[in-house]
N, C-alpha and C positions, 0 to 999 in steps of 0.2 A: 802967642799960642805955645802951649806946652809940648815940647818935642817928645819927651819920655812919658807919655800919657799913662802907660800901664803901671807906673809906680804908685798911682793913686788908687789902684783897683781895690786894695784892702780897705782903704778909707771910704771909698764909695760904697762898697758892699756892706760895711758896718753901718753906715748911715742909712742906706736903703732898708736894711733889716730892722734898724731901730725905729724908723718911722712906720714901717709895716706893723711891727709889734705894738707900737703906740696906738695905731688905728684899731688893731684887734682888741686891745685892752679897753677901749671905749665903745667901739662899734662892732658888735658881734655880726657874723656872716648873715644871719637872718634879717637883722636890721638894715644891713647894707643892701640886701636883695629887695627889701620893702622900699627903700629909698630909690633904688634904680627903677623898680616897677612903677613907682609914682612919678617917674620922670623928674626927679630932683625936687619934688614938692617940699617946701619949707613950712607948709601949713600944719603938718602933724608934729607932734612932740618928737617923734623919732626922726622925722625928716629934718627938723631944725637942729637936732643933736648931731646928725651925720654931716649936715652942711657946715656947722661950726667946726667940727673936727677936720673936715676937708680944708677949710680956710686956714686952720692952724697948721696943717701939714704943708700946704702951699707956701705959707709964710716961712716955715722952717726950710723948705727946699730953696726958696729964694735967698735966704740968709746963707745957706751952705754954698750955693753957687756964687754968691758975692764974695765969699771968703776963699773959695777954691774954683778958679776958672777951669771948667771942665771940658769945653769944646764939644764937638759933635759926638765923639766916641764916649766921653764921660757921661754926657746926658743920656745917651742911649743905654749905657750900662746901668745907670741909676734907675731908670724906669723899668728896665728888664728885671733887675734884682728885686725891686719893690714888688713887681707883679709875681715873681717866683715865690717870694716869701708869703705874700697874701694867699696864693694857691696852697702853699704848704700848711698854712694856718686853717685852711678849710673853706675859704671863699670859693664860690663857683667861678668857672672861667669867664662866663658872661659878665658877672659882677666885677671881676678883676679888670676885665677889658674896659668896661664902662667907667670905672673909677680911675683907671690909668689914663684913659682918654680925657676925662674931665680935668685931671691934674696937668696933663701935658699941654692942653690948650690954654690953661691959665698960668703956665710958667714958661714964657717964651725964651 
């Protein structure tokens, strides 16, 4: 366990912002809303695109966590900063919450 967990804050923030910006560059807020309203349906073209991007983000988060043991505080900060950046980019709060919950449940 890392005693001085706050020393990674800038690194965690930068990573969270980068994956949020990457999601935004591929999946616009209206497409994410459509994906959430369809309950994660992968049958539509948009749904498949969003699902692929979420899988990619989950893979990147898992790689980041493997290289940087975050602990409870670090994980919470990562998800919080990711959500804040998505809201700043124009995603609705309900969409951000649903996307974040999807990612959190798939990255133990």
